[in-house]
N, C-alpha and C positions, 0 to 999 in steps of 0.2 A: 894626615887625617884632616879632612875638611869638615869643620864644625857646622858649617851651613848645610851641608848635605845630611849630616846626622840630625840637625834640627828639623829639616824638611821631612825626613823619614819619620821621626818621632811625632811631628805635627800631623802627618797623614794618619798614622796609627791612632793618635788621640782622637782625631776627627771621626775615624771609623768607629771607635768604641763609643764615642758620644752619640753619634747618629744611630747606631744600633740600639742604644738604650732609649733615645728619644722616639724611636719608632716602636719599641717594645712596650714601654711604660703605658702609653695611652691604650694599647691593645689589652694590657692587663686591666685597665680601668673599664673597658667594655665588658669584660667577663665579670669583673667585680660588681659593676652596676647591675648586671643581670642576676647575679647571685643574691643580692639583697643583703642588708645588714643583719648581723647576728648569726649567720649560717656558718657551718664549718669551712665552707669554701671561702667565705669572706675573710675569715681569720687567716687562712693560708695565703690569700692574695695580699693581705696587709704585710705579712712577712716578706713575700716576694718583692713587693713594691718598695719597701724600706731598704732591703738589701741591694736592689738594682739602683736606686737613687743614691744611696750613700756609698756603696762599694764600687760602682762603675760610673754612673752618670756624672756625679759631682767631680770626682777626680779627673775624669776624661775632659770635662768642660774646662777645668782649671788648667790642665796641661795644654789643651788646645789654645786657650787665651795666651798663656805665657809664651809658648813656642811661636804662635802666630804673630804676637807683637814683636818678638825678637826678629822674626823673619821680615816683618813689615818695616822695621827700623833698619836692621843690619843689611838686608839684601836689597830691599826696594826703596829705602830712604823715605818711606811714607809718600811716595810719588805715584801718581796714576789715578785717574778717575775710577777705574775698575777696582782698585784696592780700597778706595774710600767707600764705594758701593758695597764691596764684600764685607768690610768691617761693619758697615751699617746693618747689613743682613745678619751678621753674627751677633750684633746687639739684639736684633729682633729674636733670633734663635735663643739667646740667653734669657730674654724676657719670657719666651715660651717655656723654657726650662723652669723658670721661677713659677709660672702658672701651674705647671705639672707638679712641682714640689708642694705648692699650696694645696692642690687637689689631693695629694697623698696624705697630707695632714687631715683633711676633711674625711677622706675614706677611713683613716686610722681611728677617727672619732665617731664613725658611723653617721657623718653629717653630709655625705655627698648628695647634692640636689640635682646633679646633671644626669641626663638619660644616657643609655648605652649608645643611642644614635649620635648624641653630642660628641661622645668620645670616639666614635668611628670617624666622624668628620675631623676632629682634632688630631687623629692619627695620621691624616694625610698632610697636614700643614708642614711638619718638618721636611717631608720629602720634597714638597714644592720649593721651599726655601733652599734646600740642598741643591736641587737642579740648577737654580739660578746662580748660586755661589760657584758651582763647578764650571758653568759656562763662563762666568766672569773670570775665573782663574785661568782657564785653558785658552779661551779666545781673546781675552783682554780687549773687548770691543771699544773701549775709550780710555 
């Protein structure tokens, strides 16, 4: 049994779960912003957002980091410009995750000040970062 292959497989699964949540949560924010505070829809969105963040997004990010750092150290020896760039982008993705988590707290307290348009734009950011990360990992341009 090759532990590195298992680590890669679990890392990929964690990344998929994290990215699915990172793409879905701001979409929920679009609908939540359109629903307005105090509506029955708003209360439903609060539950959905909390469960998505705590049940999927946070654990998937943690697993992604743990497995990714294991692979970076054990498989790649932290060598390669592509790897450093990838880790930098994962830090950016993690910061975006934190921004989304902060927004969830504001929505939960009916204090969201951002428009649905803002959340539509923010919905595209993780996809752009993900494209660059995948290219770095597959092509290893430097």
